[in-house]
Each structure stands twice: as structure tokens, then as C-alpha cells.
C-alpha positions as CSV (number, residue, x, y, z in Angstrom):
1,X,5.8,6.7,-15.5
2,X,8.3,9.3,-16.6
3,X,11.3,9.7,-14.5
4,X,13.1,13.0,-13.6
5,X,16.2,13.9,-11.7
6,X,16.3,16.0,-8.6
7,X,19.5,17.6,-7.4
8,X,20.1,19.0,-3.9
9,X,23.0,19.5,-1.5
10,X,23.2,17.6,1.7
11,X,25.9,17.0,4.3
12,X,28.2,14.2,3.1
13,X,28.3,12.3,6.4
14,X,24.5,12.5,6.7
15,X,24.1,11.1,3.2
16,X,26.5,8.2,4.0
17,X,24.7,7.4,7.2
18,X,21.3,7.5,5.4
19,X,22.6,5.2,2.6
20,X,23.8,2.8,5.3
21,X,20.5,2.8,7.1
22,X,18.5,2.4,3.8
23,X,20.8,-0.5,2.8
24,X,20.0,-2.3,6.1
25,X,16.3,-1.9,5.2
26,X,16.9,-3.3,1.7
27,X,16.6,-0.1,-0.3
28,X,18.7,2.6,-1.7
29,X,18.5,6.4,-1.1
30,X,16.3,7.0,-4.2
31,X,13.7,4.5,-2.9
32,X,13.7,6.2,0.5
33,X,13.3,9.6,-1.0
34,X,10.5,8.3,-3.3
35,X,8.7,6.9,-0.3
36,X,9.0,10.2,1.5
37,X,7.7,12.2,-1.5
38,X,4.8,9.7,-2.0
39,X,3.8,9.9,1.7
40,X,3.9,13.7,1.7
41,X,1.9,13.9,-1.5
42,X,-0.8,11.4,-0.2
43,X,-1.1,12.8,3.3
44,X,-0.5,16.5,2.4
45,X,1.8,16.8,5.4
46,X,5.3,15.9,6.6
47,X,4.9,12.3,7.9
48,X,6.6,13.0,11.2
49,X,6.6,15.6,13.9
50,X,9.0,18.5,13.5
51,X,9.5,20.5,16.7
52,X,11.8,23.0,18.3
53,X,12.3,24.0,21.9
54,X,9.8,26.6,22.8
55,X,11.0,30.2,23.2
56,X,11.6,30.7,27.0
57,X,10.2,34.3,26.6
58,X,6.7,32.8,26.1
59,X,6.9,30.4,29.0
60,X,4.1,30.4,31.5
61,X,6.4,31.6,34.3
62,X,7.8,34.5,32.3
63,X,4.3,35.6,31.1
64,X,3.2,35.6,34.8
65,X,6.3,37.6,35.7
66,X,5.6,40.2,32.9
67,X,1.9,40.5,33.8
68,X,2.9,41.1,37.5
69,X,5.4,43.8,36.4
70,X,2.8,45.5,34.2
71,X,0.3,45.4,37.1
72,X,2.9,47.0,39.4
73,X,3.7,49.6,36.7
74,X,0.1,50.5,36.2
75,X,-0.4,50.8,40.0
76,X,2.7,53.0,40.4
77,X,4.5,50.3,42.5
78,X,7.3,49.7,39.9
79,X,10.5,51.7,40.3
80,X,11.9,52.6,37.0
81,X,15.5,53.8,36.5
82,X,17.5,54.8,33.5
83,X,20.5,52.7,32.6
84,X,23.3,52.7,30.0
85,X,22.8,50.6,26.9
86,X,24.7,47.3,26.9
87,X,26.6,46.7,23.7
88,X,27.4,43.2,22.7
């Protein structure tokens, strides 16, 4: 199998920590990255879950609040007032 080099930038401390963990598992960083690439290629997915905290704007409670405000607006029960713009 032909070999090729891949260059990328990564945080120095993260690299050191990863090398240390890989060493404890009896492999080097190249082997770990090769395993990752192989797994992604075979499964056609990232082999672990990547998540972020959901946007609070779309939380159930906020959606209910906005729906209630829209209902009040359509029924003429919502008092609207002009205000100055807030600059950050």
C-alpha cells in the first residue's frame, strides 16, 4: 500500500496529550489517526457523537412563550411600545 503524508495544525498541548494517551494504549499518533480514518471510511460517519448545547431560543418554554405572545398580538391583547435601539 502506498503511503502519503498529511499535514495539519493542532494545538501543541492537545497533540502532546494525545501522544501520551496513545502511548499508554501501545500505539503512536499515526496509528491512532489511521484507525480514525479507517473507521470513518468504513462506516461513512464520524465514529462518535458530536453535540452542542441547543440554542435556548428554540427551547420548548421559549416557543410556548412566543406562541402565546403571537396569540395575544393577533387578538389585540398585546401592548406594543416603541423603544430606543440598544447598541452593544
